[in-house]
N, C-alpha and C positions, 0 to 999 in steps of 0.2 A: 426246445425242438433240437430230435437228434439231428444228427449229420447223418449224409449221403452214404450208404455201404462203398466202399473203395473199389470193390469188385465192380460196380458200375458208375464211375466218377469216366467220365469219356476224354480227360486232359486235364494240367493243373497251367492256370495261367500264374509266368513271374511278375509281382508288382516291386518295384522299385520306389519306395515310399517317398522320397524324396522329389521323384517325378513324374508322379501320377497324377496328384488333384491338391493343391493348395488353396487352403481353405479360410485361410486368416488374413492373408495379404501381408507374408512376410516374405511368398518370393519361393518358396520351401512348400513342397506336398505334406500331407500330415492326415491324421488316422480320420479326421471328421470328412477331408476331403473324398479319400475311400468310400465313405459311409454314403456319401452321398454320390457315389457315382457305382453303386453295388448293382441299381439295374440295367447299368451298362454289361456289365458282365454277365446276370442270369436275376432272370423271374419276366420276366416284360415280353411279348411279342419280338421285339426288336432288337434283344439283349445279343451280346456276342453266343451264348451261350455256353459259355465252360462252366464247371461242374468243382473246380476245385482254384483256387487263391493262397501264392505262397509270398511272403515278406522276406524282402532281404532287411537284414537287422532293423529294430528297431528299439533295442534296447540303449539306457543310460552309457554315454559313449562321448569322451571327448572328439569324434569325427576322425582321427585323420589318417584312418582307412575306414571313412564312410561307413562307421559300425562294428566294422571285425574288429576294433578294439573299447570291448565290451568291459564295461568298469560296475556296473551292477546286473546279475545274468538274469531279476526279476523284476525288473522296472522297463518302464517307457520311457524315452528321452524325451523329455518336455519338448522340444523340437517337433514331436509329433503331434502329442499328445497328454495323455492319462491313461492311468491302467482304466478305470472304469469307461473311457473311450475305446477302449483294445475291447473291454468285456460288450458291450455295444456292438462295437461291430462285430462279432463273435455271433452273437444272438441275432442281430441282423442278417448277418450272412446264411449261418444255417433254416432263417425261416423263408432265405431263398433258396434253398437246397444246394450253398456254396459250402466246401469242406476248406478249412481255414490249417497254413502250413503256417511255419513261424522258420526263421533261419538260426539254427543255435553253433556256436561256435567253442566248441569246444578243446582245442588245441592250446590257447593263448588267450594272453585277456589285458585288458590296458595294463601298462605300468602304474594307472590310477586307482587300480581298483584295489580295495581297503588288504584286501590277499596279499597283494605286492609289498604295499606299502608298507606291510605288517613283518614280512619273509626278507625286506630288504634290512632289518633292524638288526638281526643279530642271524646266529647260527645254532639257537637252542629254544625257540620262542612257540608257539603251537602252530605257525607256519612256516617256520623256516623252511620245511622241505615242500611246500608246497610248487614252487618252480625249479630249475633245473639249473644248479648253482657249481661253478668250478673251480678250482685256482688255478692261476696260469699254471705254465712247464716251467721247470727249477730255474728256465733264462731268461722265465720273464714275457717269452712268447706267449698268445692265444693256447685254452684248451685244444684245441683241434681246429682243422681244415673246412668244417664244415662253411655254409655259405647261405646268406641270406636271401630268399629268393626276391625281393626288393630292394639287392645290389648291397655288395661287401660283405664284412664278415657276421657269423652269426651269433659273432659273442660281443658284449658289450660290459665294460668293468663299473663297478658300482663302487663309491668312492666310501659308501655308507658302511657299507658290508661288508669291503672289500674282498670282493671275489667278481668273476665272470658269471652272467647271466647268458641264457640260451632266446633267441629272439629268430624265429623262422621266416617270420615276417621284418617289420618295421621294430626298431628298437623300443621302440613302445608298447611292441605286442609281444612282452616273455611269455615264454612258452610253460604251460602248466608243467609239472610231474606227477603224469599218471602211474609211476608207479608209487606212487603213495598209496594206498586205498584209500586213506581219507581224502584226497581231493575226487578220486573215484565217486567217493559217496555225496561229497557237494556238487556234482556234476548231475547225479542221480536225483538228489533232491532237486535241482535246478527244472531237470524233465518232470517229476510227477508236479511241480506247481504248475507248470505251462497244459500239462495234461488234467490237471482239475480244475482249471481255470476254464477247460471246451475246446483247448486247442485240437485238432485232428490228426495233426501230422509233425514231422520235424525234418527240416535237411539242414542234416550234422556236415558239417564245414569242415575241408582240410583235414579228414580225420587220418589219412596216410598218415601222417606224425606225430601218433598218438603215441607210437609205441619208438624208443631207438635203442641204440647198441647199448648195454648196458656197461662196456668196456670202451665208448668215446673213440675208436679208433676212428683215424683218417678216411674220409670219401675219396676212394680210387681216381683217378684222372678217366675224364670220356675220351672216347676214342673220337666220336660224332659231336657237334659244337655248332648242327641246325638250333633255329629258337626252339624253344621249350611251348607244347602246346598248351601250357597253362600261363602264357605270358611272363613267364622269371626271364632275366637278364641273360646278355650271354654268358656273362662270367658266370652264371648260377649252371649254365650247359654245361660246364670246361668241367664238371665233375660227375663222377656214375652216384647220385646218392642210395647209395648202397648200407651206411649205417645210421646215419640221420634221421631213415623214416622205413617206415611197415619193416618195424621190428616184431620179433617171434611171439609181442605181446597183442597186436596190435585187433585181429580175430576175437579173442575172450577178453580185452577190454570195450571191443562193442558190443560182444553177447551180453554181456552185465548192461549196456545200457536200454538194448533192445529186449530185455528179459523185462525193462519196467513198462517198457510199451506197452508188453506183451500183458500187464498186468488191468488192460484199460480193452475197452471193446470196442474194435472199429480203427485202429489208431497204425500209423504207419511212421517209421523214418528212411529215408532217403540220405543215403552216403555220397557225398562228392568227393571222386578219386578221378588222376589219371592214370590210365597205366604208363609203365614207363620198361625202359628196357632190360632192367634190372631179372625180370623174373618173364615167364612166356606170359600171353595178356590174356590166354585162356583161365591158366592160374590164379591170378590176377582178380578178374572178373567171379569166377567160380569161390575162389576164397569170399570175397564180400557177400556172395549168395546164400552163399553157407553157414553163413550168421545164425542166421534166425528167420529165412525165409519164409512166413508166417507174415510177418507183419517189417522186415525189412528189403533193402532190395538196393545195388548201386544207380546211380545215373552212368549214362552212356555217351559221355561227350564227344565223340570220334567222327562225326558228323562235323562237327565245329572246324575242325581240321582236313578232310575229306575234300580232297579238289574233285571240282564241277567238272563229272565225267559218268557216263552209264557203268562203267568197269569197276571204277573205283567206288562207285556206292553200291554197288552188285558184289562186290566181293567185301565190303567192308559188313555191310545189314546180313547178308548170308553165311559168314565166319560166323558171325556174332548169335545169329538164332541159332545155328548149328551147336553151339554149345550151349544153350540151357536146355532143362525138360521145361516144357511148356505145361507141366500139371503144376510144378514147384518155381519158377522161378517169370515176377515179372519183369520185360523191358521197360527201361526208361527211356527213350530216346529222348535228348535236348540237345538242339539245333543251333541255339542263340541263350545269350546269356548277360549277366552285366559285364563280365571280363573278355570280355570278344565282341570286334566287330560285328555287326547287326547281317541276317542273311541277304539283302539286295547288295549289303555295298559287298559281302566277301565273296557272294556266289556271280555277281556280275549285271547284275539288273533284275531291272520289276518283274521281269518273263520268268525268268531261272528262278527269282525267288518264290515266285507263285510254284512250277514245278518241284521247289524242295518241298514248300507246303502240302501239296497233294501227297508225295512219296511219306510223309513223316507223319499224316492224318490218316493213313493208309494201312499202316505198320501196328502189327501186335503192341498192348501194354499202354503203357501210362507216359503219355507224351508230353512235354512241356511247350510253353508258348512264351517268348516272352514280349510284356506291355512292349505295343507300338507295331509287333512285326506279321499283326495281321490286320493295320493299314498298311506297310511295305515302306516305314518308317528307314532311310537309309541314316546310317552315320552321320551325325553334325558337324560342320570343319568348327573347333574350340580351337581359338588364339591362344596364344603362349603366356598372357596375359589372363583368361580368362579359365587356367586350365586348376581345377580342383584335389585332379588326383595326386595327390605327396608321392606313390610311386613312381612318376613321370620326374620327377628330382631327384629322388634318394637314388633310382636305377641307372642317373646317368643319361638317359638319354628319352629325349618328351617325348618323340615317337609312340613309346609304351602307355600313354595315356589312355584310360578308359573313358574317359567322361564324352567322345561323340558316340557311345553306344547309352548314353546313361541321361540325354537331353529331355527335355519334358512334354508330356503325353499330349498329343497335339491336338485338341478337341474340336476344332472350329479354325477358320479361315480369321487372322486378325494378328495384328502386333502380338500377343503373348498368346497367342493358341488354343484358348481356356482354360488354359492351364490356372493363371495367378491376373490379379489384373494390378500389378507391379512386377519389376524386374525380376523375369526369375534368374537362380541360383545359376543355372546356365543355358546357352540362350539356346532360341527356339528354332527348329531345323526352315532352310529355307525352301525343305519343298511342304507347306504346311499350308499351300496353296491345294496342293492336288493330296497328300496325304492327309487326313484329317475326317475323323468319326463324323460330324455331324453331315459332311458333303458325299461319303463311302454309304450312309443307311442310305439315300434316296437313288444310289449308282448301282443298278442289280449285276455287274459288272467289274464292280470293286473289289481288292484284295479282300474289304470287311464282311465283303456277302459270300465272298469265296470261303474262308473261314467261318464262317457262319452255316454254310452249306455242310461244310466237312465234321463239323463237330456236333451236327444234328445226323447225318447219319453213323458216327460213331456213338450217339447217344441210341441211336432207332435200331442199329441192327449189330450185334452178339458178334458176331463171324469177325467184325473189325478189330474190334479191343480183344479179340479171344480165340480165335480162328487160327488155324495152322497156317505155317508160313513156308511156301516153296518158290524158287528160283524155275524160270520156265524161258523157253523160248530159246532163238539160237544168238546165239555170242553175239552179236553185232553189234558196231563200233560206239553208235553212239545210242541206242535199244537199250533198257535196262526194264525189264516186264517178271513180275512175279502174281504165282495166285495166292487167294486165303483160300481156304475150304474149313467147315464146319458141318461135319456129318453130311450128310447128301447138300450144303450147300456150299455153290462155289462163285470165287469173282474174281476177277482180271483186274491188275494193274499195270496200264503201260506207259511208259515216260520217254521221251523222247529227249537226250541232251542236245540232239545237234543242232547247227543253225541254220540248218535246210529242210525239207521236209521227209518224212522214212515211213515206209510203207511195213506193216507187222502183220501178223495174219494170228488172228487169239484159235484156241483149239475149237470152239464153237461160236456161234453167233451169238449176239450179248446183244442186251439193252443199255446205253450209258446210265451211270447214277449220277456222275460229276468229273467237269472234267475244268482244266487251268481256267476256262473261259466261262463263265456258268451258263451264259449267255448266249454259247455257237459253240454245240457240240460238233465233234468228229463226226460222220458217219460208219457206220458199223455194216458192210457187206451180207450178203447171204452165209459167205464162206468163210467170214470170219476176217478178214481184210478189214486193216485199216490204213488210214492214208494220215499219220500226225505229222504235225505243222512242226516250227520251228520252236523250242521249247513247249512244247505241248504234250499235257500228260492227261489219262483215260480213268477214273474206276468203271467198270462192264459187269453187268451182271450177267453170269453162266444164263443163257435161254434154256439148257438144257438142266441145269442145278440151280434154278431160284432160290433166293432168298428169303426169309421171313423176318417180322419183324421182330424187336425184342420185347418176351413178354415182360 
């Protein structure tokens, strides 16, 4: 069965495979478990109703960075199942009109990958230039001052080869040498492998590092030492990473990859990237959008570190939308993922998270939802002895562990939350009695009911995904209001970021399509006035310009 046209996809659901569903009783999620839960995602009356799924890495790996250290780009780690399991998953997902995306890790491999094992043997074998190797300086010091995101220098000495190799992440994750055309050809073969298998899209990880300074100049010191949005160590923030990433060949190299994507019908690639201070934000976003806008686009992660206030979100969203050509560029708003605290924890509570959900689901483009956020799952406390994220130890700061946002999906009440029948790889959250699928399916005012309604609206009304965005209304301290319009159709989105009631006046009277509590709508007066309760938001159809169902 063919996949759903990406232009019609309402949102993308990120699944962390280790934590979604365990089918074989080893305490770790797997592909068979995901297959068993596809009806939850889409295809049934009580499904979540989301149109695409994206898997964090499932390739063979030593799992030192939970799959982002790849030892075979064209296989499935036995921890998760087999390639036949994945083929079955694709087929059954497509039967339910679910598109499938995989996480592709092009910047680095595992040091256990056969390419690296061959590369380290000598300086003159077929794989010798597959990775970034450098001699020490004449005084015996490191090749330069580049740093690893996970702490310490980005250079590791290899006794076998007698040189240093570059690793932007763990020392067990050596950076591939993208200046070598053979490496680029290998990666294009990898993409074709997954496209031929039936995968509908690629999430390309850490692409900013594919191109580096050919002279290997030192990165200059930073004037700012704030903690990085991408979770990097404080030491890492001490440098401006001007030469160790975002080199002149980045966009041409990515164009080569997207040209492969373009060989196939209805396929896309989404780039993971966090803009930095070395260039303007607009320049960086438009650079990624300019690579191949028909088939590729960058994520926008700014909502991850935006403070919870009307002014902050109004500024970020309005400035970003103003950069884009709506006829060519697809926004991909990602407010939560496997590297960040969950929305409920980060934004301050359940009510704030509901408001953020309604806002995100009423913006243009292709939003992403991280598994469990549709239940309002908060971060789960993880004791030191339970930590599985190696970065927490290599960075020297236990608090940087990403494990609290990676805990098992909460399917039902009970000891292991319906995720497994044995002790899971990470602990189940304390909120399982409240934040679980089984309970929320029967509760009309639950988080899950809110997300289901918002996703169905995105599917029914083309104006939400593809209509024009326009910030509007008075710049009141706690109110963010914007309009969406498509031809003669108008809707208004009103959001109260304050802890008190706030009055707002719409241009016209309207009908509420959805609000943060789907069973308790505020009233819209004849003159368009509304009173929003604390952290309440609403999507309002304009009475003068009603909307129509997507044909």
